[in-house]
LUMKE-62973 format. One record per residue (C-alpha): residue number from 1; residue in one letter; x negated, y, z negated. Coordinates in Angstrom, 1 decimal. Example, Ala and Ser with C-alpha at 12.3 -4.5 7.8 and 13.67 -1.06 7.14 Angstrom:
2
<rec k="1" r="A" u="-12.3" v="-4.5" w="-7.8"/>
<rec k="2" r="S" u="-13.7" v="-1.1" w="-7.1"/>
This chain:
394
<rec k="1" r="M" u="0.1" v="0.1" w="-0.1"/>
<rec k="2" r="V" u="-1.2" v="3.5" w="0.8"/>
<rec k="3" r="D" u="-0.7" v="6.4" w="-1.5"/>
<rec k="4" r="D" u="-1.0" v="9.9" w="-1.5"/>
<rec k="5" r="Q" u="-4.6" v="9.5" w="-3.0"/>
<rec k="6" r="D" u="-5.5" v="7.3" w="0.1"/>
<rec k="7" r="T" u="-4.3" v="9.8" w="2.2"/>
<rec k="8" r="A" u="-6.0" v="12.5" w="1.1"/>
<rec k="9" r="L" u="-9.3" v="10.7" w="1.2"/>
<rec k="10" r="I" u="-8.5" v="9.5" w="4.8"/>
<rec k="11" r="R" u="-7.9" v="12.8" w="5.9"/>
<rec k="12" r="A" u="-11.3" v="14.3" w="4.4"/>
<rec k="13" r="T" u="-13.1" v="11.6" w="6.2"/>
<rec k="14" r="L" u="-11.5" v="12.4" w="9.4"/>
<rec k="15" r="D" u="-11.8" v="16.3" w="9.2"/>
<rec k="16" r="E" u="-15.8" v="15.3" w="8.7"/>
<rec k="17" r="I" u="-16.2" v="12.8" w="11.4"/>
<rec k="18" r="E" u="-14.2" v="14.9" w="14.2"/>
<rec k="19" r="P" u="-17.0" v="17.0" w="15.2"/>
<rec k="20" r="V" u="-19.5" v="14.2" w="15.3"/>
<rec k="21" r="A" u="-17.0" v="11.7" w="16.9"/>
<rec k="22" r="D" u="-18.9" v="11.0" w="19.9"/>
<rec k="23" r="S" u="-22.0" v="9.8" w="18.2"/>
<rec k="24" r="A" u="-20.1" v="7.9" w="15.9"/>
<rec k="25" r="T" u="-18.0" v="6.3" w="18.7"/>
<rec k="26" r="A" u="-21.4" v="5.3" w="20.1"/>
<rec k="27" r="Y" u="-22.7" v="3.9" w="16.8"/>
<rec k="28" r="F" u="-19.4" v="1.8" w="16.7"/>
<rec k="29" r="Y" u="-19.7" v="0.0" w="20.1"/>
<rec k="30" r="A" u="-23.4" v="-0.4" w="19.5"/>
<rec k="31" r="M" u="-22.5" v="-2.0" w="15.9"/>
<rec k="32" r="L" u="-19.8" v="-4.0" w="17.6"/>
<rec k="33" r="F" u="-21.8" v="-5.5" w="20.3"/>
<rec k="34" r="V" u="-25.0" v="-6.4" w="18.5"/>
<rec k="35" r="E" u="-23.2" v="-7.9" w="15.4"/>
<rec k="36" r="H" u="-20.6" v="-9.5" w="17.6"/>
<rec k="37" r="P" u="-21.9" v="-10.0" w="20.9"/>
<rec k="38" r="H" u="-19.2" v="-12.4" w="22.0"/>
<rec k="39" r="L" u="-16.7" v="-9.3" w="22.1"/>
<rec k="40" r="R" u="-18.8" v="-7.8" w="24.7"/>
<rec k="41" r="D" u="-16.7" v="-9.9" w="27.5"/>
<rec k="42" r="L" u="-13.7" v="-8.1" w="26.4"/>
<rec k="43" r="F" u="-14.9" v="-4.8" w="27.5"/>
<rec k="44" r="P" u="-15.6" v="-3.7" w="31.2"/>
<rec k="45" r="I" u="-18.8" v="-4.0" w="32.5"/>
<rec k="46" r="S" u="-19.4" v="-0.3" w="32.8"/>
<rec k="47" r="M" u="-18.6" v="1.3" w="29.3"/>
<rec k="48" r="D" u="-18.3" v="4.6" w="30.7"/>
<rec k="49" r="T" u="-14.9" v="3.7" w="31.6"/>
<rec k="50" r="Q" u="-13.9" v="2.7" w="28.0"/>
<rec k="51" r="R" u="-15.4" v="5.7" w="26.5"/>
<rec k="52" r="D" u="-14.1" v="6.2" w="23.0"/>
<rec k="53" r="R" u="-10.6" v="4.3" w="23.4"/>
<rec k="54" r="I" u="-10.5" v="1.9" w="20.9"/>
<rec k="55" r="F" u="-12.5" v="4.5" w="18.1"/>
<rec k="56" r="R" u="-10.0" v="7.1" w="18.9"/>
<rec k="57" r="A" u="-7.1" v="4.8" w="18.5"/>
<rec k="58" r="L" u="-8.2" v="3.9" w="14.9"/>
<rec k="59" r="L" u="-8.8" v="7.6" w="14.2"/>
<rec k="60" r="T" u="-5.0" v="8.3" w="15.6"/>
<rec k="61" r="S" u="-3.7" v="5.6" w="13.6"/>
<rec k="62" r="A" u="-5.5" v="6.9" w="10.4"/>
<rec k="63" r="R" u="-4.0" v="10.2" w="10.8"/>
<rec k="64" r="L" u="-0.5" v="8.6" w="11.4"/>
<rec k="65" r="I" u="-0.9" v="6.9" w="8.0"/>
<rec k="66" r="D" u="1.8" v="9.3" w="6.1"/>
<rec k="67" r="D" u="4.4" v="8.9" w="9.1"/>
<rec k="68" r="P" u="5.6" v="5.6" w="8.8"/>
<rec k="69" r="D" u="7.8" v="5.5" w="11.7"/>
<rec k="70" r="V" u="5.7" v="6.7" w="14.3"/>
<rec k="71" r="L" u="2.8" v="4.6" w="13.2"/>
<rec k="72" r="V" u="4.6" v="1.4" w="13.4"/>
<rec k="73" r="Q" u="5.9" v="2.5" w="16.8"/>
<rec k="74" r="Y" u="2.0" v="3.4" w="17.8"/>
<rec k="75" r="L" u="0.4" v="0.5" w="16.6"/>
<rec k="76" r="S" u="3.2" v="-1.9" w="17.8"/>
<rec k="77" r="G" u="2.6" v="-0.8" w="21.5"/>
<rec k="78" r="L" u="-1.1" v="-1.0" w="21.0"/>
<rec k="79" r="G" u="-0.9" v="-4.7" w="19.6"/>
<rec k="80" r="R" u="1.5" v="-5.7" w="22.5"/>
<rec k="81" r="G" u="-1.3" v="-4.0" w="24.8"/>
<rec k="82" r="H" u="-4.1" v="-5.7" w="23.4"/>
<rec k="83" r="R" u="-3.0" v="-9.1" w="24.6"/>
<rec k="84" r="K" u="-4.1" v="-8.5" w="28.2"/>
<rec k="85" r="Y" u="-7.7" v="-7.8" w="26.9"/>
<rec k="86" r="G" u="-7.6" v="-11.4" w="25.0"/>
<rec k="87" r="T" u="-7.7" v="-9.8" w="21.7"/>
<rec k="88" r="L" u="-6.8" v="-12.5" w="19.0"/>
<rec k="89" r="P" u="-6.5" v="-11.9" w="15.1"/>
<rec k="90" r="E" u="-10.0" v="-13.0" w="14.3"/>
<rec k="91" r="H" u="-11.4" v="-10.2" w="16.4"/>
<rec k="92" r="Y" u="-10.0" v="-7.3" w="14.0"/>
<rec k="93" r="P" u="-12.2" v="-8.0" w="11.0"/>
<rec k="94" r="A" u="-15.2" v="-7.6" w="13.0"/>
<rec k="95" r="V" u="-13.7" v="-4.3" w="14.5"/>
<rec k="96" r="G" u="-13.2" v="-3.0" w="10.7"/>
<rec k="97" r="E" u="-16.4" v="-3.9" w="9.7"/>
<rec k="98" r="C" u="-17.8" v="-1.7" w="12.6"/>
<rec k="99" r="L" u="-15.4" v="1.0" w="12.0"/>
<rec k="100" r="L" u="-16.6" v="1.5" w="8.5"/>
<rec k="101" r="A" u="-20.1" v="1.3" w="9.4"/>
<rec k="102" r="A" u="-19.5" v="4.1" w="11.9"/>
<rec k="103" r="L" u="-17.8" v="6.3" w="9.2"/>
<rec k="104" r="S" u="-20.5" v="5.7" w="6.4"/>
<rec k="105" r="Q" u="-22.9" v="6.7" w="8.8"/>
<rec k="106" r="Y" u="-21.4" v="10.1" w="10.0"/>
<rec k="107" r="A" u="-19.1" v="11.1" w="7.2"/>
<rec k="108" r="T" u="-21.9" v="11.1" w="4.6"/>
<rec k="109" r="L" u="-20.3" v="14.1" w="2.8"/>
<rec k="110" r="T" u="-17.2" v="12.5" w="1.9"/>
<rec k="111" r="W" u="-18.0" v="8.7" w="2.0"/>
<rec k="112" r="N" u="-18.0" v="7.3" w="-1.4"/>
<rec k="113" r="D" u="-16.5" v="3.9" w="-2.9"/>
<rec k="114" r="A" u="-13.1" v="5.5" w="-3.3"/>
<rec k="115" r="S" u="-12.9" v="6.3" w="-0.1"/>
<rec k="116" r="E" u="-14.4" v="3.3" w="1.5"/>
<rec k="117" r="A" u="-11.4" v="1.4" w="-0.7"/>
<rec k="118" r="A" u="-8.9" v="3.5" w="0.9"/>
<rec k="119" r="W" u="-10.1" v="3.0" w="4.5"/>
<rec k="120" r="V" u="-10.2" v="-0.9" w="3.7"/>
<rec k="121" r="R" u="-6.7" v="-0.7" w="2.6"/>
<rec k="122" r="V" u="-5.6" v="1.5" w="5.8"/>
<rec k="123" r="Y" u="-7.4" v="-0.6" w="8.2"/>
<rec k="124" r="T" u="-5.8" v="-3.9" w="6.8"/>
<rec k="125" r="R" u="-2.6" v="-2.2" w="7.3"/>
<rec k="126" r="I" u="-3.3" v="-1.1" w="10.8"/>
<rec k="127" r="S" u="-4.5" v="-4.5" w="11.7"/>
<rec k="128" r="Q" u="-1.5" v="-6.6" w="10.4"/>
<rec k="129" r="I" u="0.7" v="-4.2" w="12.3"/>
<rec k="130" r="M" u="-0.8" v="-4.8" w="15.6"/>
<rec k="131" r="I" u="-1.3" v="-8.6" w="15.1"/>
<rec k="132" r="D" u="2.6" v="-9.1" w="14.3"/>
<rec k="133" r="S" u="3.2" v="-7.2" w="17.3"/>
<rec k="134" r="A" u="1.3" v="-9.4" w="19.3"/>
<rec k="135" r="A" u="2.7" v="-12.6" w="17.9"/>
<rec k="136" r="E" u="6.5" v="-11.3" w="18.1"/>
<rec k="137" r="D" u="5.8" v="-10.4" w="21.6"/>
<rec k="138" r="E" u="3.8" v="-13.6" w="22.8"/>
<rec k="139" r="K" u="7.2" v="-15.5" w="21.9"/>
<rec k="140" r="H" u="8.8" v="-14.0" w="25.1"/>
<rec k="141" r="A" u="6.4" v="-12.1" w="27.3"/>
<rec k="142" r="P" u="3.3" v="-12.9" w="29.1"/>
<rec k="143" r="A" u="0.2" v="-10.9" w="28.1"/>
<rec k="144" r="W" u="0.5" v="-9.4" w="31.8"/>
<rec k="145" r="W" u="2.2" v="-9.4" w="35.2"/>
<rec k="146" r="D" u="0.8" v="-9.8" w="38.7"/>
<rec k="147" r="A" u="2.8" v="-7.4" w="40.9"/>
<rec k="148" r="E" u="2.1" v="-7.3" w="44.5"/>
<rec k="149" r="I" u="2.0" v="-3.9" w="46.1"/>
<rec k="150" r="V" u="5.0" v="-3.7" w="48.7"/>
<rec k="151" r="G" u="5.1" v="0.2" w="49.5"/>
<rec k="152" r="H" u="2.1" v="2.6" w="49.7"/>
<rec k="153" r="E" u="3.0" v="6.2" w="50.7"/>
<rec k="154" r="T" u="0.7" v="9.0" w="50.7"/>
<rec k="155" r="R" u="2.4" v="12.4" w="49.3"/>
<rec k="156" r="T" u="-0.7" v="14.5" w="49.5"/>
<rec k="157" r="P" u="-4.5" v="13.6" w="50.3"/>
<rec k="158" r="G" u="-4.6" v="12.8" w="46.8"/>
<rec k="159" r="I" u="-1.4" v="11.6" w="45.5"/>
<rec k="160" r="A" u="0.1" v="8.1" w="46.4"/>
<rec k="161" r="V" u="3.5" v="6.6" w="45.5"/>
<rec k="162" r="L" u="3.3" v="2.7" w="45.0"/>
<rec k="163" r="T" u="6.1" v="0.3" w="45.0"/>
<rec k="164" r="V" u="5.3" v="-2.8" w="43.4"/>
<rec k="165" r="R" u="7.0" v="-6.3" w="42.9"/>
<rec k="166" r="P" u="6.2" v="-8.1" w="39.7"/>
<rec k="167" r="D" u="5.6" v="-11.9" w="39.8"/>
<rec k="168" r="R" u="8.3" v="-12.2" w="36.7"/>
<rec k="169" r="P" u="10.9" v="-10.5" w="35.6"/>
<rec k="170" r="Y" u="9.9" v="-7.1" w="34.0"/>
<rec k="171" r="S" u="12.1" v="-5.3" w="31.5"/>
<rec k="172" r="F" u="11.4" v="-1.5" w="30.7"/>
<rec k="173" r="R" u="13.4" v="1.6" w="29.9"/>
<rec k="174" r="A" u="13.2" v="4.8" w="32.0"/>
<rec k="175" r="G" u="10.6" v="7.2" w="30.3"/>
<rec k="176" r="Q" u="8.2" v="4.5" w="29.4"/>
<rec k="177" r="H" u="4.8" v="3.6" w="31.0"/>
<rec k="178" r="T" u="2.5" v="0.8" w="31.5"/>
<rec k="179" r="S" u="-1.3" v="-0.1" w="32.0"/>
<rec k="180" r="V" u="-2.6" v="-1.0" w="35.1"/>
<rec k="181" r="E" u="-5.6" v="-3.1" w="36.4"/>
<rec k="182" r="T" u="-6.8" v="-3.2" w="40.0"/>
<rec k="183" r="P" u="-8.5" v="-6.3" w="41.4"/>
<rec k="184" r="W" u="-11.7" v="-3.8" w="42.4"/>
<rec k="185" r="W" u="-12.6" v="-3.1" w="38.7"/>
<rec k="186" r="P" u="-11.6" v="-6.1" w="36.2"/>
<rec k="187" r="R" u="-10.6" v="-5.2" w="32.8"/>
<rec k="188" r="V" u="-10.6" v="-1.5" w="33.6"/>
<rec k="189" r="W" u="-6.8" v="-0.4" w="32.8"/>
<rec k="190" r="R" u="-5.2" v="2.9" w="33.0"/>
<rec k="191" r="H" u="-1.8" v="4.1" w="32.1"/>
<rec k="192" r="Y" u="1.0" v="5.2" w="34.9"/>
<rec k="193" r="S" u="4.7" v="6.1" w="34.1"/>
<rec k="194" r="F" u="7.5" v="4.5" w="35.8"/>
<rec k="195" r="A" u="8.9" v="6.9" w="38.4"/>
<rec k="196" r="S" u="12.3" v="5.3" w="38.4"/>
<rec k="197" r="A" u="15.2" v="3.9" w="36.1"/>
<rec k="198" r="P" u="15.1" v="0.1" w="36.2"/>
<rec k="199" r="R" u="16.4" v="-1.2" w="39.8"/>
<rec k="200" r="S" u="18.5" v="-4.0" w="40.8"/>
<rec k="201" r="D" u="15.9" v="-5.5" w="43.1"/>
<rec k="202" r="G" u="13.1" v="-5.5" w="40.6"/>
<rec k="203" r="L" u="10.9" v="-3.5" w="41.9"/>
<rec k="204" r="L" u="8.7" v="-0.8" w="40.4"/>
<rec k="205" r="T" u="7.2" v="2.6" w="41.2"/>
<rec k="206" r="F" u="4.4" v="4.5" w="40.2"/>
<rec k="207" r="H" u="3.2" v="8.1" w="41.2"/>
<rec k="208" r="V" u="-0.8" v="8.0" w="41.1"/>
<rec k="209" r="K" u="-3.3" v="10.9" w="41.6"/>
<rec k="210" r="A" u="-6.8" v="10.4" w="42.1"/>
<rec k="211" r="I" u="-8.8" v="12.2" w="39.9"/>
<rec k="212" r="P" u="-12.5" v="12.6" w="39.9"/>
<rec k="213" r="A" u="-14.6" v="9.8" w="38.9"/>
<rec k="214" r="G" u="-11.2" v="7.8" w="38.4"/>
<rec k="215" r="W" u="-12.0" v="4.3" w="39.2"/>
<rec k="216" r="V" u="-8.6" v="2.8" w="39.1"/>
<rec k="217" r="S" u="-6.8" v="6.0" w="40.3"/>
<rec k="218" r="N" u="-9.1" v="6.3" w="43.4"/>
<rec k="219" r="A" u="-8.5" v="2.6" w="44.1"/>
<rec k="220" r="L" u="-4.8" v="3.0" w="44.1"/>
<rec k="221" r="V" u="-4.6" v="6.0" w="46.2"/>
<rec k="222" r="Q" u="-7.4" v="5.4" w="48.5"/>
<rec k="223" r="R" u="-8.0" v="1.8" w="49.1"/>
<rec k="224" r="A" u="-4.9" v="-0.2" w="47.8"/>
<rec k="225" r="R" u="-2.8" v="-1.2" w="50.6"/>
<rec k="226" r="P" u="0.7" v="-3.5" w="50.7"/>
<rec k="227" r="G" u="0.0" v="-6.9" w="50.1"/>
<rec k="228" r="D" u="-2.8" v="-6.3" w="47.4"/>
<rec k="229" r="V" u="-2.0" v="-7.6" w="44.1"/>
<rec k="230" r="I" u="-2.7" v="-5.5" w="40.9"/>
<rec k="231" r="R" u="-1.8" v="-6.4" w="37.0"/>
<rec k="232" r="L" u="0.6" v="-4.7" w="34.7"/>
<rec k="233" r="G" u="0.5" v="-4.8" w="31.0"/>
<rec k="234" r="P" u="3.9" v="-4.7" w="29.1"/>
<rec k="235" r="P" u="5.8" v="-1.5" w="28.9"/>
<rec k="236" r="N" u="5.3" v="1.2" w="26.1"/>
<rec k="237" r="G" u="6.2" v="4.5" w="25.0"/>
<rec k="238" r="S" u="9.4" v="6.5" w="23.3"/>
<rec k="239" r="M" u="10.0" v="9.1" w="25.8"/>
<rec k="240" r="T" u="13.6" v="7.5" w="26.4"/>
<rec k="241" r="V" u="17.1" v="8.8" w="26.2"/>
<rec k="242" r="D" u="19.2" v="8.4" w="23.3"/>
<rec k="243" r="H" u="22.7" v="7.6" w="25.0"/>
<rec k="244" r="S" u="24.5" v="7.5" w="21.8"/>
<rec k="245" r="T" u="24.5" v="11.3" w="21.8"/>
<rec k="246" r="D" u="25.8" v="14.0" w="24.2"/>
<rec k="247" r="S" u="22.6" v="16.5" w="23.6"/>
<rec k="248" r="G" u="21.4" v="18.3" w="26.5"/>
<rec k="249" r="L" u="18.0" v="17.1" w="28.2"/>
<rec k="250" r="L" u="15.1" v="19.5" w="28.5"/>
<rec k="251" r="C" u="12.5" v="18.2" w="30.6"/>
<rec k="252" r="L" u="9.1" v="19.5" w="31.4"/>
<rec k="253" r="G" u="7.4" v="17.7" w="34.0"/>
<rec k="254" r="G" u="3.6" v="18.8" w="34.9"/>
<rec k="255" r="G" u="2.2" v="17.3" w="38.2"/>
<rec k="256" r="T" u="2.3" v="13.5" w="38.5"/>
<rec k="257" r="G" u="4.4" v="14.2" w="35.0"/>
<rec k="258" r="I" u="7.4" v="14.5" w="37.1"/>
<rec k="259" r="A" u="7.6" v="10.6" w="37.7"/>
<rec k="260" r="P" u="9.1" v="9.5" w="34.3"/>
<rec k="261" r="I" u="11.2" v="12.9" w="34.3"/>
<rec k="262" r="K" u="12.7" v="11.4" w="37.6"/>
<rec k="263" r="A" u="13.3" v="8.1" w="36.0"/>
<rec k="264" r="L" u="15.0" v="10.0" w="33.1"/>
<rec k="265" r="V" u="17.4" v="11.7" w="35.4"/>
<rec k="266" r="E" u="18.2" v="8.4" w="37.2"/>
<rec k="267" r="D" u="19.0" v="6.9" w="33.7"/>
<rec k="268" r="V" u="21.6" v="9.4" w="32.8"/>
<rec k="269" r="A" u="23.1" v="9.3" w="36.1"/>
<rec k="270" r="E" u="23.6" v="5.5" w="36.0"/>
<rec k="271" r="R" u="24.8" v="5.3" w="32.4"/>
<rec k="272" r="G" u="27.9" v="7.5" w="33.6"/>
<rec k="273" r="R" u="27.9" v="10.0" w="30.9"/>
<rec k="274" r="P" u="27.1" v="13.5" w="32.5"/>
<rec k="275" r="R" u="25.4" v="15.9" w="30.2"/>
<rec k="276" r="P" u="23.5" v="18.8" w="31.1"/>
<rec k="277" r="V" u="19.9" v="18.1" w="32.3"/>
<rec k="278" r="E" u="17.2" v="21.0" w="32.8"/>
<rec k="279" r="V" u="14.3" v="20.0" w="34.7"/>
<rec k="280" r="F" u="11.1" v="22.4" w="34.8"/>
<rec k="281" r="Y" u="8.8" v="20.8" w="37.6"/>
<rec k="282" r="G" u="5.3" v="22.5" w="37.5"/>
<rec k="283" r="A" u="2.1" v="22.5" w="39.7"/>
<rec k="284" r="R" u="-0.8" v="24.5" w="40.4"/>
<rec k="285" r="S" u="0.2" v="25.3" w="44.1"/>
<rec k="286" r="E" u="3.5" v="24.8" w="46.2"/>
<rec k="287" r="H" u="1.6" v="22.1" w="47.7"/>
<rec k="288" r="D" u="1.3" v="20.0" w="44.7"/>
<rec k="289" r="L" u="5.2" v="19.8" w="44.2"/>
<rec k="290" r="Y" u="4.8" v="16.8" w="46.2"/>
<rec k="291" r="D" u="8.1" v="15.1" w="44.7"/>
<rec k="292" r="L" u="10.5" v="18.3" w="44.9"/>
<rec k="293" r="D" u="12.7" v="17.2" w="47.6"/>
<rec k="294" r="T" u="13.6" v="13.9" w="46.0"/>
<rec k="295" r="M" u="14.1" v="16.2" w="42.7"/>
<rec k="296" r="L" u="16.4" v="18.5" w="44.7"/>
<rec k="297" r="G" u="18.2" v="15.9" w="46.2"/>
<rec k="298" r="L" u="19.1" v="14.3" w="42.8"/>
<rec k="299" r="E" u="20.3" v="18.0" w="41.9"/>
<rec k="300" r="A" u="22.6" v="18.0" w="45.1"/>
<rec k="301" r="Q" u="24.3" v="15.0" w="43.8"/>
<rec k="302" r="H" u="24.8" v="15.9" w="40.2"/>
<rec k="303" r="R" u="26.2" v="19.1" w="38.9"/>
<rec k="304" r="W" u="25.0" v="18.7" w="35.4"/>
<rec k="305" r="L" u="21.4" v="18.7" w="36.8"/>
<rec k="306" r="S" u="19.2" v="21.8" w="37.7"/>
<rec k="307" r="V" u="15.7" v="21.6" w="39.0"/>
<rec k="308" r="R" u="13.3" v="24.5" w="38.8"/>
<rec k="309" r="P" u="10.1" v="24.2" w="40.3"/>
<rec k="310" r="V" u="7.1" v="26.3" w="38.7"/>
<rec k="311" r="V" u="3.6" v="27.3" w="40.3"/>
<rec k="312" r="S" u="1.3" v="28.6" w="38.2"/>
<rec k="313" r="D" u="-0.9" v="30.0" w="41.0"/>
<rec k="314" r="A" u="1.8" v="32.0" w="42.3"/>
<rec k="315" r="R" u="2.7" v="35.9" w="42.2"/>
<rec k="316" r="P" u="5.2" v="36.4" w="39.4"/>
<rec k="317" r="A" u="8.6" v="37.7" w="40.7"/>
<rec k="318" r="S" u="9.4" v="41.3" w="40.6"/>
<rec k="319" r="T" u="12.3" v="40.5" w="38.2"/>
<rec k="320" r="G" u="12.3" v="38.6" w="34.8"/>
<rec k="321" r="H" u="14.7" v="35.7" w="34.1"/>
<rec k="322" r="Q" u="15.5" v="36.5" w="30.7"/>
<rec k="323" r="G" u="19.1" v="35.7" w="29.4"/>
<rec k="324" r="L" u="20.2" v="34.4" w="33.1"/>
<rec k="325" r="G" u="21.1" v="31.1" w="30.9"/>
<rec k="326" r="V" u="21.2" v="27.6" w="31.9"/>
<rec k="327" r="G" u="23.0" v="25.4" w="34.5"/>
<rec k="328" r="P" u="22.8" v="24.7" w="38.2"/>
<rec k="329" r="A" u="23.9" v="28.4" w="39.1"/>
<rec k="330" r="A" u="20.8" v="29.8" w="37.3"/>
<rec k="331" r="G" u="18.4" v="30.1" w="39.9"/>
<rec k="332" r="R" u="18.7" v="27.1" w="41.8"/>
<rec k="333" r="N" u="16.0" v="26.1" w="44.1"/>
<rec k="334" r="E" u="13.9" v="29.3" w="43.1"/>
<rec k="335" r="R" u="10.2" v="29.0" w="43.0"/>
<rec k="336" r="L" u="9.1" v="30.2" w="39.5"/>
<rec k="337" r="A" u="5.7" v="31.7" w="38.7"/>
<rec k="338" r="G" u="3.5" v="31.4" w="35.7"/>
<rec k="339" r="Q" u="2.7" v="28.5" w="33.2"/>
<rec k="340" r="L" u="5.3" v="25.7" w="33.0"/>
<rec k="341" r="P" u="5.8" v="26.4" w="28.7"/>
<rec k="342" r="D" u="6.1" v="30.2" w="29.2"/>
<rec k="343" r="V" u="8.5" v="30.4" w="31.8"/>
<rec k="344" r="V" u="10.7" v="27.7" w="30.2"/>
<rec k="345" r="M" u="11.0" v="30.3" w="27.3"/>
<rec k="346" r="Q" u="12.7" v="32.6" w="29.9"/>
<rec k="347" r="Y" u="15.8" v="30.7" w="29.7"/>
<rec k="348" r="G" u="17.8" v="29.1" w="27.0"/>
<rec k="349" r="P" u="18.7" v="29.0" w="24.4"/>
<rec k="350" r="W" u="17.6" v="25.5" w="23.8"/>
<rec k="351" r="S" u="18.4" v="24.3" w="20.1"/>
<rec k="352" r="R" u="20.9" v="22.2" w="21.4"/>
<rec k="353" r="Y" u="18.7" v="20.4" w="23.6"/>
<rec k="354" r="D" u="16.5" v="17.2" w="23.3"/>
<rec k="355" r="G" u="13.0" v="17.8" w="24.8"/>
<rec k="356" r="Y" u="11.2" v="15.8" w="27.2"/>
<rec k="357" r="L" u="7.5" v="16.4" w="28.1"/>
<rec k="358" r="S" u="5.3" v="14.6" w="30.6"/>
<rec k="359" r="G" u="2.0" v="15.7" w="32.0"/>
<rec k="360" r="P" u="-1.4" v="16.7" w="31.3"/>
<rec k="361" r="P" u="-2.2" v="16.7" w="27.4"/>
<rec k="362" r="G" u="-2.9" v="20.4" w="27.1"/>
<rec k="363" r="M" u="0.2" v="21.1" w="28.6"/>
<rec k="364" r="V" u="2.1" v="18.7" w="26.5"/>
<rec k="365" r="R" u="0.4" v="20.3" w="23.3"/>
<rec k="366" r="V" u="1.4" v="23.8" w="24.1"/>
<rec k="367" r="A" u="4.8" v="23.0" w="25.4"/>
<rec k="368" r="A" u="5.8" v="21.1" w="21.9"/>
<rec k="369" r="E" u="4.6" v="24.0" w="20.2"/>
<rec k="370" r="V" u="6.8" v="26.2" w="22.3"/>
<rec k="371" r="L" u="9.8" v="24.1" w="22.0"/>
<rec k="372" r="R" u="9.6" v="24.1" w="18.3"/>
<rec k="373" r="G" u="9.5" v="27.8" w="18.2"/>
<rec k="374" r="A" u="12.6" v="27.6" w="20.7"/>
<rec k="375" r="G" u="14.4" v="25.7" w="17.5"/>
<rec k="376" r="I" u="14.3" v="21.9" w="18.8"/>
<rec k="377" r="P" u="13.2" v="20.1" w="16.0"/>
<rec k="378" r="T" u="9.8" v="17.9" w="15.9"/>
<rec k="379" r="D" u="12.1" v="14.5" w="15.9"/>
<rec k="380" r="R" u="14.0" v="15.9" w="19.2"/>
<rec k="381" r="I" u="10.7" v="16.5" w="21.3"/>
<rec k="382" r="R" u="9.6" v="13.1" w="23.2"/>
<rec k="383" r="H" u="6.5" v="12.4" w="24.6"/>
<rec k="384" r="D" u="3.8" v="10.0" w="25.0"/>
<rec k="385" r="S" u="0.7" v="12.2" w="24.1"/>
<rec k="386" r="I" u="0.2" v="10.7" w="20.7"/>
<rec k="387" r="E" u="-3.4" v="10.4" w="20.3"/>
<rec k="388" r="E" u="-4.4" v="14.0" w="21.9"/>
<rec k="389" r="L" u="-1.5" v="15.7" w="19.6"/>
<rec k="390" r="A" u="-2.6" v="14.2" w="16.4"/>
<rec k="391" r="A" u="-6.2" v="15.1" w="17.0"/>
<rec k="392" r="A" u="-5.1" v="18.6" w="17.6"/>
<rec k="393" r="A" u="-3.1" v="18.5" w="14.5"/>
<rec k="394" r="R" u="-6.1" v="17.9" w="12.1"/>
C-alpha cells in the first residue's frame, strides 16, 4: 500500500532525477543488459529507436501513484501491450532492480533507506498491475495480429492513408490507438490512432506522417505497398465517447491527430444520438489539411457537426470571431488563422462540452490548459498524451 509519505518521497526523487533523466536512462539500460543479457533480445537491434521508453514509462507511473484510476488504466494498457515484446512475469524483478540502481546513482540528494523502501513498494504495485493485465488479456486475445495492407493512398509527399485487414477479428473503440511493427524494422513499434470507427468489413485505417529519422513512419509512407504484412498490437487508449451522456464534443485535431477525431465523429453518427460536435482541424499550412474534404463531407451529412479548419501560418482575418457562438452556421468551412488552442477560445462557451485532444504533445498540453481555463473539468478532457503531460506537471 502506498501512503502520503511514500508519495512525497517518490515525488522528491522524481524532481531530482528529471534534469538528468537522459543519463539515468543510459545507466538503466547498461545495467539491464550487463546484469541480465538474456533480456537484450526483447529490444530492437538499434537502441536509438527505443530511447527512453521503458524508463520514462516507469517514471510516469510513479508520478501517477496518487491518481489510482488513471494509474491502473495506464498500466493496464502497458501490460497488455508488452505481451507483443515477449515480456514475462519473471522479467519484472530484473527491471525493478535496474530502476533502483539508476535512481540511487542519479538521485543522490534524496535517495536514502526510506525513499528506497517507498520505491520498492511503488514498483511492486506497478509491476503487479501490468502482470495481472497481461494475464487477463492472454485469456481472450493474441499478443499481436498480422495485418495485410490492402490500401495505400498518398495524400501528400509525406502523409499516407493505410487500410489493413487483420488476420483475426480485431475489436477496438473509436478514439483508441494501437502499435505497429513493420517487416523492415523488427521489434520497432510505433503508435498510430485508428482513423475510423469499427467497420462491418473488419478493415482498419491509419493516417501516417513520415517524420525525419522515423524508421516505422518512413517505411509505412514510402516503402509499404498493398500485399505487405505488418503487425498490430492490442488497442489502447481512453479518448472514447461516453454515449451515456448528451454532452457536446469539442474536438481539436492537429495534423494527423485528425485521424481519431474523424473516428469519433463516425462513432457519434453511428450511435444515432445527435449531439453537438465541434471540430477544429489544425495544420501549419493549407496544403497540410490533407483530410479536410473528408471532414467537410461528414459535416454536409450531419447538421450537428461543425468543422473549422485552422492554419497557423496564415494571416489572421481582418475581423475576429469572438461571440459568434457554436454550431454549423458559425463560420462553416472558413479558414481560420492562428494557433489551434488560441482560435478555439474565440468561440464558445465550452463548459457544457467534453474536450477531445489529438496531435503533437505540445499542442495537447497547451490545449488541455486552455480547455480547463474555459471551464471544462479535467475529468472531461480526453487525450492519450499521458506521459508528456505527467512530466510537464512535475
